[in-house]
Backbone as CSV, one residue per row, in Angstrom:
resi,resn,N_x,N_y,N_z,CA_x,CA_y,CA_z,C_x,C_y,C_z
1,UNK,18.501,66.824,13.358,17.769,66.082,14.326,17.778,65.345,14.200
2,UNK,17.320,64.968,15.523,17.420,63.791,16.448,16.151,62.965,16.307
3,UNK,15.404,61.235,16.408,14.503,61.730,16.572,14.673,60.029,17.310
4,UNK,13.190,60.482,18.523,13.251,59.374,19.726,12.594,58.209,19.511
5,UNK,13.604,57.238,19.619,12.494,56.381,18.917,12.057,55.272,21.123
6,UNK,11.033,55.015,20.215,9.983,54.638,21.608,9.740,52.997,21.301
7,UNK,10.632,52.494,22.401,10.322,51.436,22.575,8.847,50.440,23.848
8,UNK,8.478,49.864,23.137,7.178,49.670,24.102,7.381,48.052,24.637
9,UNK,7.678,48.116,25.738,7.683,46.274,26.190,6.326,45.430,26.475
10,UNK,6.826,44.301,25.904,5.974,43.533,25.998,5.160,42.973,26.779
11,UNK,3.865,42.117,26.967,3.827,41.130,27.991,3.184,40.408,28.306
12,UNK,2.933,39.417,28.627,2.808,37.865,28.594,0.923,38.337,28.491
13,UNK,0.189,37.390,27.776,-1.213,37.920,27.995,-2.300,36.498,28.059
14,UNK,-2.825,36.574,29.545,-3.444,35.175,30.055,-4.299,34.673,29.971
15,UNK,-4.554,33.312,29.941,-5.865,32.990,29.477,-7.074,33.805,29.435
16,UNK,-6.929,34.176,31.385,-8.137,34.744,31.977,-8.777,35.793,31.231
17,UNK,-7.758,36.999,30.431,-7.666,37.541,29.895,-8.008,37.588,28.272
18,UNK,-7.835,36.813,27.668,-8.367,36.039,26.682,-9.581,35.140,26.611
19,UNK,-10.083,35.177,27.945,-11.747,34.505,27.991,-12.209,35.765,28.719
20,UNK,-12.272,36.842,29.018,-13.061,38.421,29.451,-12.749,38.775,27.578
21,UNK,-12.818,38.361,27.285,-12.914,38.778,26.048,-11.875,40.338,25.541
22,UNK,-10.287,40.594,26.413,-10.121,41.790,26.420,-8.625,41.544,24.951
23,UNK,-9.293,40.450,23.912,-8.054,40.394,22.965,-9.157,39.942,22.132
24,UNK,-9.018,39.554,20.882,-9.407,39.445,19.929,-9.289,37.422,19.196
25,UNK,-8.941,36.529,19.341,-9.168,35.622,19.593,-9.803,34.589,18.916
26,UNK,-9.172,34.247,17.519,-9.550,33.620,16.375,-9.568,31.629,16.220
27,UNK,-10.429,30.691,16.432,-10.171,29.459,16.270,-10.527,28.480,14.905
28,UNK,-9.425,28.571,14.534,-9.952,27.801,13.417,-9.378,26.182,13.137
29,UNK,-9.728,25.413,12.860,-10.242,24.471,13.232,-9.448,23.678,11.382
30,UNK,-8.172,23.139,10.958,-7.949,23.274,9.564,-7.779,21.503,9.753
31,UNK,-9.112,21.483,8.407,-8.842,19.788,7.465,-8.603,19.474,6.000
32,UNK,-6.908,19.238,6.060,-6.396,19.148,4.927,-7.046,18.137,4.622
33,UNK,-6.542,18.627,3.231,-7.778,16.963,2.368,-5.933,16.476,1.425
34,UNK,-5.766,15.707,1.440,-4.510,15.072,0.500,-5.008,14.218,-0.723
35,UNK,-4.126,14.344,-1.420,-4.847,14.000,-3.192,-3.351,13.360,-3.427
36,UNK,-2.942,12.005,-4.033,-1.765,11.347,-4.411,-1.564,10.233,-5.495
37,UNK,-0.784,10.813,-6.687,-0.593,9.558,-7.749,-0.177,8.637,-7.521
38,UNK,-0.525,7.263,-7.645,-0.315,5.770,-7.703,1.005,5.290,-8.528
39,UNK,1.154,7.040,-9.560,1.801,6.740,-10.886,1.543,5.512,-12.064
40,UNK,1.174,5.552,-13.209,0.573,5.237,-14.151,0.190,3.115,-14.370
41,UNK,1.831,2.439,-13.371,1.812,1.313,-13.567,0.625,0.542,-11.946
42,UNK,1.263,1.813,-11.049,0.505,0.711,-10.277,-1.477,1.179,-9.950
43,UNK,-1.881,2.773,-10.588,-3.205,3.308,-11.066,-3.740,1.251,-11.882
44,UNK,-2.626,1.480,-12.928,-4.170,0.305,-13.647,-3.761,-0.942,-12.963
45,UNK,-2.431,-1.386,-12.218,-2.905,-2.470,-11.068,-3.563,-2.526,-10.693
46,UNK,-4.054,-1.563,-9.785,-5.480,-1.417,-8.989,-6.669,-1.088,-8.935
47,UNK,-7.086,-0.245,-10.774,-8.092,-0.493,-11.403,-8.530,-1.783,-11.812
48,UNK,-6.990,-2.836,-12.187,-7.500,-4.698,-12.942,-7.849,-4.878,-11.421
49,UNK,-7.446,-4.489,-10.262,-6.929,-5.484,-9.546,-8.901,-5.195,-9.111
50,UNK,-9.367,-4.383,-8.873,-11.309,-4.376,-8.477,-12.121,-4.695,-9.794
51,UNK,-11.573,-4.708,-11.334,-12.149,-6.033,-11.720,-11.832,-7.334,-11.808
52,UNK,-10.459,-7.852,-10.617,-10.569,-8.979,-10.616,-9.549,-9.527,-10.504
53,UNK,-9.227,-8.426,-12.164,-8.517,-9.084,-12.363,-6.262,-9.091,-12.078
54,UNK,-4.981,-9.767,-12.487,-4.152,-9.325,-12.076,-2.582,-9.132,-13.035
55,UNK,-2.086,-7.809,-12.951,-1.691,-7.297,-14.707,-0.187,-7.565,-14.358
56,UNK,0.624,-7.029,-15.776,1.790,-6.878,-14.862,2.378,-6.448,-17.088
57,UNK,3.383,-5.853,-16.481,3.924,-5.080,-17.617,5.317,-6.181,-17.999
58,UNK,5.286,-5.985,-19.337,6.078,-6.807,-20.355,7.892,-5.963,-20.772
59,UNK,8.298,-6.452,-20.622,9.717,-6.011,-21.166,10.615,-7.028,-22.414
60,UNK,10.862,-6.575,-23.321,10.202,-7.080,-24.488,12.357,-7.452,-24.455
61,UNK,12.861,-7.232,-24.315,14.676,-6.875,-24.541,15.301,-8.079,-23.781
62,UNK,14.324,-8.071,-22.231,15.232,-9.590,-21.225,13.863,-10.298,-21.028
63,UNK,13.063,-10.029,-21.686,11.755,-10.591,-21.822,11.232,-11.409,-20.211
64,UNK,11.210,-10.514,-19.640,10.555,-10.200,-17.806,9.472,-10.231,-17.940
65,UNK,7.952,-11.258,-17.642,7.199,-9.964,-17.481,7.131,-9.854,-15.375
66,UNK,6.602,-8.219,-15.421,6.778,-8.026,-13.517,5.853,-7.929,-13.074
67,UNK,5.547,-8.419,-12.176,4.238,-7.874,-10.745,5.170,-7.307,-9.343
68,UNK,4.113,-6.169,-9.264,3.347,-5.565,-10.038,4.147,-4.858,-10.526
69,UNK,2.881,-4.349,-11.873,3.704,-3.480,-12.638,4.768,-2.825,-12.599
70,UNK,5.481,-2.278,-13.463,6.014,-1.455,-13.153,6.431,-0.168,-14.645
71,UNK,6.491,0.456,-15.127,6.390,1.270,-16.156,8.637,1.144,-16.926
72,UNK,9.124,0.665,-16.056,10.350,1.468,-16.106,11.106,-0.296,-15.833
73,UNK,11.840,-1.174,-16.767,12.934,-2.170,-16.450,13.646,-1.630,-15.435
74,UNK,14.176,-2.461,-14.486,15.239,-2.376,-13.407,16.162,-2.833,-14.225
75,UNK,16.420,-3.817,-14.795,17.178,-4.812,-15.036,17.503,-4.395,-16.319
76,UNK,17.009,-4.208,-17.654,16.742,-3.156,-18.313,17.625,-1.857,-19.147
77,UNK,16.696,-0.908,-17.630,17.088,0.273,-17.974,15.983,1.550,-19.238
78,UNK,14.971,0.649,-19.075,14.385,1.112,-20.490,13.367,0.478,-20.055
79,UNK,12.234,1.839,-21.119,10.776,1.308,-20.681,10.020,0.073,-21.275
80,UNK,9.691,-0.642,-20.350,8.323,-1.642,-20.409,7.596,-1.865,-21.958
81,UNK,6.812,-2.721,-22.451,6.849,-2.713,-24.040,4.846,-2.388,-23.772
82,UNK,4.936,-3.389,-22.732,2.982,-3.210,-22.878,2.544,-4.781,-21.363
83,UNK,1.369,-4.488,-21.846,0.463,-5.055,-20.390,-0.084,-6.638,-20.801
84,UNK,-0.035,-7.217,-19.589,-0.346,-8.753,-20.004,-1.309,-9.323,-18.358
85,UNK,-2.017,-10.238,-18.848,-2.607,-10.630,-17.740,-1.703,-11.467,-17.286
86,UNK,-1.705,-12.006,-16.284,-1.692,-13.274,-15.607,-2.530,-13.585,-14.806
87,UNK,-2.453,-14.707,-14.677,-3.010,-16.059,-13.311,-2.887,-15.128,-12.357
88,UNK,-4.220,-15.674,-10.862,-4.443,-15.180,-9.699,-4.047,-16.360,-9.063
89,UNK,-3.297,-16.828,-9.405,-2.528,-18.573,-8.937,-1.037,-17.724,-9.029
90,UNK,-0.537,-18.635,-7.477,0.845,-18.437,-7.063,1.563,-19.117,-6.475
91,UNK,3.133,-19.340,-6.650,3.266,-19.921,-5.193,4.177,-19.367,-4.365
92,UNK,4.373,-19.753,-2.937,5.010,-19.453,-1.682,6.475,-19.538,-2.324
93,UNK,6.679,-17.853,-2.263,8.353,-18.127,-2.073,8.827,-17.534,-1.441
94,UNK,7.854,-16.879,0.273,8.843,-17.686,1.086,7.538,-16.505,2.524
95,UNK,7.643,-17.030,3.810,6.341,-16.706,4.469,6.772,-15.996,5.559
96,UNK,5.908,-15.915,6.506,6.590,-15.500,8.067,4.551,-15.599,9.000
97,UNK,4.890,-16.302,9.587,3.879,-16.266,10.699,4.436,-15.323,11.676
98,UNK,3.706,-13.761,11.331,3.719,-12.376,12.741,2.665,-12.583,13.350
99,UNK,3.263,-12.459,14.786,2.933,-12.159,15.944,2.108,-11.210,16.192
100,UNK,3.189,-10.134,15.572,2.357,-8.369,15.429,1.520,-8.124,15.001
101,UNK,0.943,-6.973,14.771,-0.333,-6.879,14.283,0.428,-5.833,12.831
102,UNK,-0.331,-4.915,12.133,0.503,-3.946,11.521,0.304,-2.588,12.434
103,UNK,-0.662,-3.086,13.273,-0.424,-0.891,13.891,0.843,-2.166,15.170
104,UNK,1.420,-2.602,15.048,2.907,-3.594,16.368,2.378,-3.738,17.477
105,UNK,0.525,-3.696,18.156,0.115,-4.764,19.157,0.449,-6.529,18.715
106,UNK,0.581,-6.510,19.916,0.575,-8.321,19.936,-0.125,-9.349,19.666
107,UNK,-0.407,-9.711,18.621,-2.139,-10.694,18.244,-1.962,-12.056,18.613
108,UNK,-3.397,-12.088,19.655,-3.829,-13.329,20.186,-3.593,-14.266,19.080
109,UNK,-3.500,-13.908,17.730,-4.024,-14.854,16.664,-2.982,-14.424,15.576
110,UNK,-2.238,-15.392,15.286,-1.111,-14.639,14.430,-0.886,-13.936,13.192
111,UNK,-1.012,-13.526,12.096,-1.444,-13.313,10.638,-0.189,-14.364,9.964
112,UNK,-0.526,-14.720,9.171,0.566,-15.433,8.267,0.296,-14.257,6.857
113,UNK,1.755,-14.126,6.599,2.238,-13.675,5.232,2.809,-13.845,4.011
114,UNK,2.752,-14.238,3.432,3.581,-14.393,2.067,4.176,-13.538,1.493
115,UNK,5.200,-14.040,0.505,5.501,-13.054,-0.444,5.500,-14.731,-1.647
116,UNK,4.577,-14.251,-2.732,4.037,-15.023,-3.889,4.160,-15.018,-4.429
117,UNK,5.019,-15.752,-5.256,5.340,-15.575,-7.085,4.118,-15.541,-7.868
118,UNK,3.452,-15.107,-8.514,2.828,-15.218,-9.813,2.507,-16.053,-10.491
119,UNK,1.806,-17.514,-10.550,2.355,-17.718,-12.426,1.821,-17.338,-13.566
120,UNK,2.662,-16.767,-14.579,2.513,-15.799,-15.225,3.358,-14.987,-15.252
121,UNK,4.260,-14.199,-14.359,5.635,-13.700,-14.368,6.455,-14.029,-14.513
122,UNK,7.714,-13.390,-13.810,8.590,-13.889,-14.675,9.747,-14.238,-12.108
123,UNK,10.612,-15.312,-12.444,10.975,-15.805,-11.448,10.924,-14.985,-10.208
124,UNK,10.635,-15.027,-9.116,10.317,-14.156,-8.099,10.568,-12.734,-8.067
125,UNK,8.715,-12.546,-9.603,8.054,-11.108,-9.186,6.895,-11.023,-8.605
126,UNK,6.461,-11.542,-7.652,5.298,-11.540,-6.515,4.339,-10.532,-6.304
127,UNK,3.854,-11.075,-4.667,2.971,-9.546,-4.104,3.506,-10.642,-2.193
128,UNK,3.378,-9.660,-1.598,3.340,-10.208,-0.290,2.069,-9.239,0.138
129,UNK,1.343,-10.710,0.504,0.116,-10.758,0.868,-0.340,-11.843,1.951
130,UNK,-1.725,-11.366,3.013,-2.120,-12.810,3.539,-2.132,-14.229,3.033
131,UNK,-1.615,-15.288,3.984,-2.321,-16.891,3.515,-4.333,-16.535,4.184
132,UNK,-4.697,-17.541,4.137,-5.892,-18.235,4.943,-6.279,-18.998,4.402
133,UNK,-7.276,-19.513,4.899,-7.334,-21.185,4.765,-6.332,-22.368,5.104
134,UNK,-5.545,-21.900,5.778,-4.334,-23.146,6.584,-4.009,-23.066,7.216
135,UNK,-3.633,-24.175,8.427,-2.884,-24.154,9.388,-1.250,-23.928,9.035
136,UNK,-0.620,-22.977,10.114,0.450,-22.097,9.727,1.262,-23.187,10.213
137,UNK,1.189,-24.703,10.577,2.249,-25.762,10.660,2.078,-26.272,9.029
138,UNK,0.857,-25.760,8.243,0.752,-26.907,7.015,1.741,-26.316,5.731
139,UNK,2.007,-24.825,6.539,2.790,-23.849,5.205,3.567,-24.145,4.850
140,UNK,3.795,-23.810,3.687,5.922,-24.948,3.387,6.150,-23.687,2.265
141,UNK,7.774,-23.326,1.590,7.827,-22.502,0.362,8.128,-23.600,-0.842
142,UNK,7.090,-23.232,-2.108,6.685,-23.708,-2.625,5.719,-23.623,-2.799
143,UNK,4.913,-23.968,-2.057,3.242,-24.057,-1.524,2.211,-23.394,-2.340
144,UNK,1.107,-24.200,-3.514,0.606,-23.414,-4.473,-0.185,-23.283,-3.553
145,UNK,-1.011,-21.621,-4.204,-2.256,-20.678,-3.382,-2.904,-20.474,-4.560
146,UNK,-3.949,-19.814,-4.288,-4.660,-18.726,-5.060,-5.569,-18.033,-4.791
147,UNK,-5.843,-16.743,-4.454,-6.091,-15.414,-5.015,-8.095,-15.908,-4.048
148,UNK,-8.131,-15.547,-3.528,-9.666,-15.329,-3.138,-9.896,-13.409,-3.012
149,UNK,-11.348,-13.808,-3.807,-11.562,-12.129,-3.912,-12.272,-12.069,-3.203
150,UNK,-12.533,-10.353,-2.788,-14.028,-9.471,-2.180,-14.750,-10.350,-3.576
151,UNK,-15.986,-9.798,-3.099,-16.524,-9.924,-4.456,-17.096,-8.835,-4.608
152,UNK,-17.321,-8.372,-6.683,-17.562,-7.888,-6.935,-17.565,-6.466,-6.776
153,UNK,-18.773,-5.631,-6.217,-19.417,-5.134,-5.033,-18.732,-4.706,-3.611
154,UNK,-17.583,-5.704,-3.521,-17.127,-4.497,-2.415,-15.772,-3.895,-2.746
155,UNK,-15.057,-4.600,-3.890,-13.366,-4.083,-4.677,-13.854,-2.116,-4.634
156,UNK,-12.682,-1.905,-4.343,-12.354,-0.759,-4.278,-10.986,-0.419,-5.501
157,UNK,-10.316,-1.714,-5.142,-9.270,-0.935,-6.647,-7.846,-0.939,-5.141
158,UNK,-7.989,-2.474,-4.506,-6.495,-2.048,-3.476,-5.867,-3.242,-3.249
159,UNK,-5.057,-3.420,-3.105,-4.756,-5.549,-3.240,-5.457,-5.883,-1.913
160,UNK,-6.264,-5.433,-0.613,-6.807,-5.662,-0.441,-8.402,-6.394,-0.685
161,UNK,-8.548,-5.745,-2.659,-9.606,-6.456,-3.429,-8.964,-7.710,-3.259
162,UNK,-7.766,-8.065,-2.269,-8.194,-10.335,-2.287,-7.815,-9.927,-0.781
163,UNK,-9.218,-11.181,-0.911,-8.642,-10.946,0.757,-7.551,-11.189,1.634
164,UNK,-6.704,-12.844,0.830,-5.645,-13.368,1.091,-5.544,-14.828,0.267
165,UNK,-4.344,-15.733,-0.029,-4.833,-16.514,-0.981,-4.859,-17.516,0.038
166,UNK,-5.634,-19.180,-0.091,-5.323,-20.425,0.443,-4.192,-21.020,-1.194
167,UNK,-4.534,-22.554,-0.059,-3.434,-23.707,-0.807,-4.297,-23.676,-1.552
168,UNK,-3.900,-23.885,-2.663,-4.647,-25.382,-3.582,-4.260,-27.026,-4.320
């Protein structure tokens, strides 16, 4: 017994047919909601920033104090051992005078950016942040700086809770 196979040719649906209601058209606006975790070390770091403190992790084996904090020492390949509070002062390790903003647009007034080695942390442990209250011609490697914090009611638990670092 043979079966007859019927083939139906498709055709394009025109925008006019959709407008006339010949076809069911459902518009669904999707609004994704994102959620992510910063991890144990950075989550605590950000929480402490909201309280106006900078914290680090200490490794007993190599005796380094790590800022930003990490739960594992990348030098010893082992878990770090304890939380320690460090100062909100430091030293400019390197700096840049940037004429390009974070959105890649040219700036009329340049951004002054530095890696600040935090006092109380191991050498070379620092934070990349903005400099303020300083003329760009006066910035130098080795310059001592201090964090200028947002008011406690403005802080959100972000690196931007520190407005900038200023010379001391």
